[in-house]
mmCIF file of the C-alpha atoms, coordinates in Angstrom:
data_MODEL
# 
_entry.id   MODEL 
# 
loop_
_atom_site.group_PDB 
_atom_site.id 
_atom_site.type_symbol 
_atom_site.label_atom_id 
_atom_site.label_alt_id 
_atom_site.label_comp_id 
_atom_site.label_asym_id 
_atom_site.label_entity_id 
_atom_site.label_seq_id 
_atom_site.pdbx_PDB_ins_code 
_atom_site.Cartn_x 
_atom_site.Cartn_y 
_atom_site.Cartn_z 
_atom_site.occupancy 
_atom_site.B_iso_or_equiv 
_atom_site.pdbx_formal_charge 
_atom_site.auth_seq_id 
_atom_site.auth_comp_id 
_atom_site.auth_asym_id 
_atom_site.auth_atom_id 
_atom_site.pdbx_PDB_model_num 
ATOM 1   C CA . MET A 1 1   ? 0.000   0.000   0.000  1.00 0.00 ? 1   MET A CA 1 
ATOM 2   C CA . SER A 1 2   ? 1.412   3.375   -0.984 1.00 0.00 ? 2   SER A CA 1 
ATOM 3   C CA . GLN A 1 3   ? 1.801   6.195   1.508  1.00 0.00 ? 3   GLN A CA 1 
ATOM 4   C CA . THR A 1 4   ? -0.974  8.142   -0.238 1.00 0.00 ? 4   THR A CA 1 
ATOM 5   C CA . SER A 1 5   ? -3.350  5.161   -0.063 1.00 0.00 ? 5   SER A CA 1 
ATOM 6   C CA . LEU A 1 6   ? -2.513  4.591   3.599  1.00 0.00 ? 6   LEU A CA 1 
ATOM 7   C CA . SER A 1 7   ? -3.068  8.253   4.389  1.00 0.00 ? 7   SER A CA 1 
ATOM 8   C CA . SER A 1 8   ? -6.432  8.170   2.610  1.00 0.00 ? 8   SER A CA 1 
ATOM 9   C CA . LEU A 1 9   ? -7.438  5.055   4.508  1.00 0.00 ? 9   LEU A CA 1 
ATOM 10  C CA . ILE A 1 10  ? -6.537  6.599   7.869  1.00 0.00 ? 10  ILE A CA 1 
ATOM 11  C CA . TRP A 1 11  ? -8.424  9.805   7.079  1.00 0.00 ? 11  TRP A CA 1 
ATOM 12  C CA . SER A 1 12  ? -11.474 7.812   5.983  1.00 0.00 ? 12  SER A CA 1 
ATOM 13  C CA . VAL A 1 13  ? -11.409 6.004   9.339  1.00 0.00 ? 13  VAL A CA 1 
ATOM 14  C CA . ALA A 1 14  ? -11.145 9.367   11.085 1.00 0.00 ? 14  ALA A CA 1 
ATOM 15  C CA . ASP A 1 15  ? -14.172 10.603  9.138  1.00 0.00 ? 15  ASP A CA 1 
ATOM 16  C CA . LEU A 1 16  ? -16.159 7.602   10.393 1.00 0.00 ? 16  LEU A CA 1 
ATOM 17  C CA . LEU A 1 17  ? -15.223 8.349   14.001 1.00 0.00 ? 17  LEU A CA 1 
ATOM 18  C CA . ARG A 1 18  ? -16.287 11.985  14.131 1.00 0.00 ? 18  ARG A CA 1 
ATOM 19  C CA . GLY A 1 19  ? -18.412 11.825  17.297 1.00 0.00 ? 19  GLY A CA 1 
ATOM 20  C CA . ASP A 1 20  ? -16.848 13.769  20.149 1.00 0.00 ? 20  ASP A CA 1 
ATOM 21  C CA . TYR A 1 21  ? -13.933 15.148  18.189 1.00 0.00 ? 21  TYR A CA 1 
ATOM 22  C CA . LYS A 1 22  ? -13.760 18.072  15.827 1.00 0.00 ? 22  LYS A CA 1 
ATOM 23  C CA . PRO A 1 23  ? -11.852 17.671  12.547 1.00 0.00 ? 23  PRO A CA 1 
ATOM 24  C CA . HIS A 1 24  ? -8.932  19.773  13.796 1.00 0.00 ? 24  HIS A CA 1 
ATOM 25  C CA . GLU A 1 25  ? -8.542  17.326  16.733 1.00 0.00 ? 25  GLU A CA 1 
ATOM 26  C CA . TYR A 1 26  ? -8.150  14.217  14.534 1.00 0.00 ? 26  TYR A CA 1 
ATOM 27  C CA . GLY A 1 27  ? -4.406  14.595  14.227 1.00 0.00 ? 27  GLY A CA 1 
ATOM 28  C CA . ARG A 1 28  ? -3.990  14.740  18.005 1.00 0.00 ? 28  ARG A CA 1 
ATOM 29  C CA . VAL A 1 29  ? -6.490  12.055  19.016 1.00 0.00 ? 29  VAL A CA 1 
ATOM 30  C CA . ILE A 1 30  ? -8.079  9.786   16.460 1.00 0.00 ? 30  ILE A CA 1 
ATOM 31  C CA . LEU A 1 31  ? -5.078  9.167   14.227 1.00 0.00 ? 31  LEU A CA 1 
ATOM 32  C CA . PRO A 1 32  ? -2.736  8.191   17.101 1.00 0.00 ? 32  PRO A CA 1 
ATOM 33  C CA . PHE A 1 33  ? -5.376  5.815   18.468 1.00 0.00 ? 33  PHE A CA 1 
ATOM 34  C CA . THR A 1 34  ? -5.836  4.341   14.990 1.00 0.00 ? 34  THR A CA 1 
ATOM 35  C CA . VAL A 1 35  ? -2.110  3.585   14.902 1.00 0.00 ? 35  VAL A CA 1 
ATOM 36  C CA . LEU A 1 36  ? -2.192  2.185   18.456 1.00 0.00 ? 36  LEU A CA 1 
ATOM 37  C CA . ARG A 1 37  ? -5.139  -0.042  17.553 1.00 0.00 ? 37  ARG A CA 1 
ATOM 38  C CA . ARG A 1 38  ? -3.266  -1.340  14.494 1.00 0.00 ? 38  ARG A CA 1 
ATOM 39  C CA . LEU A 1 39  ? -0.222  -2.153  16.627 1.00 0.00 ? 39  LEU A CA 1 
ATOM 40  C CA . ASP A 1 40  ? -2.537  -3.815  19.137 1.00 0.00 ? 40  ASP A CA 1 
ATOM 41  C CA . CYS A 1 41  ? -3.988  -5.993  16.352 1.00 0.00 ? 41  CYS A CA 1 
ATOM 42  C CA . VAL A 1 42  ? -0.525  -6.911  15.069 1.00 0.00 ? 42  VAL A CA 1 
ATOM 43  C CA . LEU A 1 43  ? 0.549   -8.024  18.554 1.00 0.00 ? 43  LEU A CA 1 
ATOM 44  C CA . ALA A 1 44  ? -2.696  -9.795  19.540 1.00 0.00 ? 44  ALA A CA 1 
ATOM 45  C CA . PRO A 1 45  ? -1.830  -13.277 18.191 1.00 0.00 ? 45  PRO A CA 1 
ATOM 46  C CA . THR A 1 46  ? 1.361   -13.412 20.267 1.00 0.00 ? 46  THR A CA 1 
ATOM 47  C CA . LYS A 1 47  ? 0.034   -11.723 23.430 1.00 0.00 ? 47  LYS A CA 1 
ATOM 48  C CA . THR A 1 48  ? -0.293  -14.882 25.555 1.00 0.00 ? 48  THR A CA 1 
ATOM 49  C CA . ALA A 1 49  ? 3.126   -16.196 24.530 1.00 0.00 ? 49  ALA A CA 1 
ATOM 50  C CA . VAL A 1 50  ? 4.750   -12.808 25.182 1.00 0.00 ? 50  VAL A CA 1 
ATOM 51  C CA . LEU A 1 51  ? 3.292   -12.583 28.696 1.00 0.00 ? 51  LEU A CA 1 
ATOM 52  C CA . ALA A 1 52  ? 4.400   -16.154 29.488 1.00 0.00 ? 52  ALA A CA 1 
ATOM 53  C CA . GLU A 1 53  ? 7.917   -15.485 28.192 1.00 0.00 ? 53  GLU A CA 1 
ATOM 54  C CA . LEU A 1 54  ? 8.079   -12.201 30.098 1.00 0.00 ? 54  LEU A CA 1 
ATOM 55  C CA . ALA A 1 55  ? 7.157   -13.916 33.362 1.00 0.00 ? 55  ALA A CA 1 
ATOM 56  C CA . ALA A 1 56  ? 9.639   -16.753 32.785 1.00 0.00 ? 56  ALA A CA 1 
ATOM 57  C CA . LYS A 1 57  ? 12.556  -14.434 31.993 1.00 0.00 ? 57  LYS A CA 1 
ATOM 58  C CA . GLU A 1 58  ? 11.806  -12.075 34.880 1.00 0.00 ? 58  GLU A CA 1 
ATOM 59  C CA . VAL A 1 59  ? 11.905  -15.014 37.309 1.00 0.00 ? 59  VAL A CA 1 
ATOM 60  C CA . LEU A 1 60  ? 15.369  -15.846 35.968 1.00 0.00 ? 60  LEU A CA 1 
ATOM 61  C CA . GLY A 1 61  ? 16.467  -12.204 36.121 1.00 0.00 ? 61  GLY A CA 1 
ATOM 62  C CA . ILE A 1 62  ? 17.090  -12.106 32.368 1.00 0.00 ? 62  ILE A CA 1 
ATOM 63  C CA . ASN A 1 63  ? 16.228  -9.170  30.110 1.00 0.00 ? 63  ASN A CA 1 
ATOM 64  C CA . PRO A 1 64  ? 13.076  -10.419 28.336 1.00 0.00 ? 64  PRO A CA 1 
ATOM 65  C CA . GLN A 1 65  ? 13.133  -7.907  25.459 1.00 0.00 ? 65  GLN A CA 1 
ATOM 66  C CA . PRO A 1 66  ? 15.067  -9.953  22.850 1.00 0.00 ? 66  PRO A CA 1 
ATOM 67  C CA . PHE A 1 67  ? 12.982  -13.030 23.643 1.00 0.00 ? 67  PHE A CA 1 
ATOM 68  C CA . VAL A 1 68  ? 9.624   -11.300 23.317 1.00 0.00 ? 68  VAL A CA 1 
ATOM 69  C CA . GLU A 1 69  ? 10.753  -9.554  20.122 1.00 0.00 ? 69  GLU A CA 1 
ATOM 70  C CA . ARG A 1 70  ? 11.588  -12.953 18.681 1.00 0.00 ? 70  ARG A CA 1 
ATOM 71  C CA . ILE A 1 71  ? 8.068   -14.116 19.541 1.00 0.00 ? 71  ILE A CA 1 
ATOM 72  C CA . THR A 1 72  ? 6.347   -11.074 18.023 1.00 0.00 ? 72  THR A CA 1 
ATOM 73  C CA . GLY A 1 73  ? 8.589   -10.918 14.976 1.00 0.00 ? 73  GLY A CA 1 
ATOM 74  C CA . VAL A 1 74  ? 8.759   -7.133  15.262 1.00 0.00 ? 74  VAL A CA 1 
ATOM 75  C CA . PRO A 1 75  ? 11.081  -4.875  17.299 1.00 0.00 ? 75  PRO A CA 1 
ATOM 76  C CA . PHE A 1 76  ? 8.427   -4.116  19.939 1.00 0.00 ? 76  PHE A CA 1 
ATOM 77  C CA . ALA A 1 77  ? 5.956   -5.893  22.188 1.00 0.00 ? 77  ALA A CA 1 
ATOM 78  C CA . ASN A 1 78  ? 3.107   -5.107  24.539 1.00 0.00 ? 78  ASN A CA 1 
ATOM 79  C CA . THR A 1 79  ? 4.253   -6.568  27.849 1.00 0.00 ? 79  THR A CA 1 
ATOM 80  C CA . SER A 1 80  ? 1.258   -5.208  29.728 1.00 0.00 ? 80  SER A CA 1 
ATOM 81  C CA . ALA A 1 81  ? -1.628  -7.469  30.641 1.00 0.00 ? 81  ALA A CA 1 
ATOM 82  C CA . LEU A 1 82  ? -3.829  -4.747  29.129 1.00 0.00 ? 82  LEU A CA 1 
ATOM 83  C CA . ASP A 1 83  ? -4.638  -4.037  25.519 1.00 0.00 ? 83  ASP A CA 1 
ATOM 84  C CA . LEU A 1 84  ? -6.954  -1.444  24.011 1.00 0.00 ? 84  LEU A CA 1 
ATOM 85  C CA . ARG A 1 85  ? -9.959  -3.771  24.093 1.00 0.00 ? 85  ARG A CA 1 
ATOM 86  C CA . THR A 1 86  ? -9.604  -4.505  27.829 1.00 0.00 ? 86  THR A CA 1 
ATOM 87  C CA . LEU A 1 87  ? -9.017  -0.840  28.590 1.00 0.00 ? 87  LEU A CA 1 
ATOM 88  C CA . ILE A 1 88  ? -12.208 0.103   26.775 1.00 0.00 ? 88  ILE A CA 1 
ATOM 89  C CA . CYS A 1 89  ? -14.184 -2.665  28.476 1.00 0.00 ? 89  CYS A CA 1 
ATOM 90  C CA . ARG A 1 90  ? -12.904 -1.901  31.982 1.00 0.00 ? 90  ARG A CA 1 
ATOM 91  C CA . HIS A 1 91  ? -12.957 1.879   32.041 1.00 0.00 ? 91  HIS A CA 1 
ATOM 92  C CA . SER A 1 92  ? -15.176 4.677   30.965 1.00 0.00 ? 92  SER A CA 1 
ATOM 93  C CA . ARG A 1 93  ? -13.372 7.379   29.013 1.00 0.00 ? 93  ARG A CA 1 
ATOM 94  C CA . THR A 1 94  ? -13.170 9.721   32.004 1.00 0.00 ? 94  THR A CA 1 
ATOM 95  C CA . GLN A 1 95  ? -11.827 6.983   34.296 1.00 0.00 ? 95  GLN A CA 1 
ATOM 96  C CA . LEU A 1 96  ? -9.217  6.094   31.685 1.00 0.00 ? 96  LEU A CA 1 
ATOM 97  C CA . LEU A 1 97  ? -8.132  9.705   31.372 1.00 0.00 ? 97  LEU A CA 1 
ATOM 98  C CA . CYS A 1 98  ? -7.877  10.039  35.154 1.00 0.00 ? 98  CYS A CA 1 
ATOM 99  C CA . ALA A 1 99  ? -5.913  6.806   35.535 1.00 0.00 ? 99  ALA A CA 1 
ATOM 100 C CA . HIS A 1 100 ? -3.428  7.870   32.879 1.00 0.00 ? 100 HIS A CA 1 
ATOM 101 C CA . SER A 1 101 ? -2.849  11.558  33.442 1.00 0.00 ? 101 SER A CA 1 
ATOM 102 C CA . ASP A 1 102 ? -0.576  11.753  30.407 1.00 0.00 ? 102 ASP A CA 1 
ATOM 103 C CA . LEU A 1 103 ? -3.675  10.956  28.314 1.00 0.00 ? 103 LEU A CA 1 
ATOM 104 C CA . ALA A 1 104 ? -5.639  13.822  29.859 1.00 0.00 ? 104 ALA A CA 1 
ATOM 105 C CA . VAL A 1 105 ? -4.246  16.111  27.174 1.00 0.00 ? 105 VAL A CA 1 
ATOM 106 C CA . LEU A 1 106 ? -6.491  14.239  24.747 1.00 0.00 ? 106 LEU A CA 1 
ATOM 107 C CA . ARG A 1 107 ? -9.592  15.839  26.169 1.00 0.00 ? 107 ARG A CA 1 
ATOM 108 C CA . PRO A 1 108 ? -8.572  18.684  28.470 1.00 0.00 ? 108 PRO A CA 1 
ATOM 109 C CA . SER A 1 109 ? -12.240 19.423  29.111 1.00 0.00 ? 109 SER A CA 1 
ATOM 110 C CA . ALA A 1 110 ? -12.632 16.079  30.912 1.00 0.00 ? 110 ALA A CA 1 
ATOM 111 C CA . LYS A 1 111 ? -12.664 16.839  34.619 1.00 0.00 ? 111 LYS A CA 1 
ATOM 112 C CA . CYS A 1 112 ? -11.029 14.217  36.778 1.00 0.00 ? 112 CYS A CA 1 
ATOM 113 C CA . PRO A 1 113 ? -11.680 14.319  40.528 1.00 0.00 ? 113 PRO A CA 1 
ATOM 114 C CA . SER A 1 114 ? -8.047  13.422  41.254 1.00 0.00 ? 114 SER A CA 1 
ATOM 115 C CA . ARG A 1 115 ? -6.908  16.283  38.995 1.00 0.00 ? 115 ARG A CA 1 
ATOM 116 C CA . ALA A 1 116 ? -9.324  18.940  40.260 1.00 0.00 ? 116 ALA A CA 1 
ATOM 117 C CA . GLY A 1 117 ? -6.499  21.405  40.933 1.00 0.00 ? 117 GLY A CA 1 
ATOM 118 C CA . ASP A 1 118 ? -5.186  21.202  37.349 1.00 0.00 ? 118 ASP A CA 1 
# 
């Protein structure tokens, strides 16, 4: 797929997800989450094996990174028990933003009780 085709595809996805976000916010919110979701999908088939390998290598005190990269076949891995699907299922958007204050920049209008002074 060419870069132009990929860009068109991503923008068409953004157009489908209009909802809460204005078009000028797509570049800061929807497009990064589209990329994160794609990475999440790429890593999904190896998730269980990665978590098992991570646990085994940590018990031995060995750096697990090269082992999990071998499992995923790409130079990165999600070593968290969470993925985007479980985050969405477990948390409302406001709770997610509060739990991960670095994500609060996505929707600064979201008021989090723990961040009331911000």
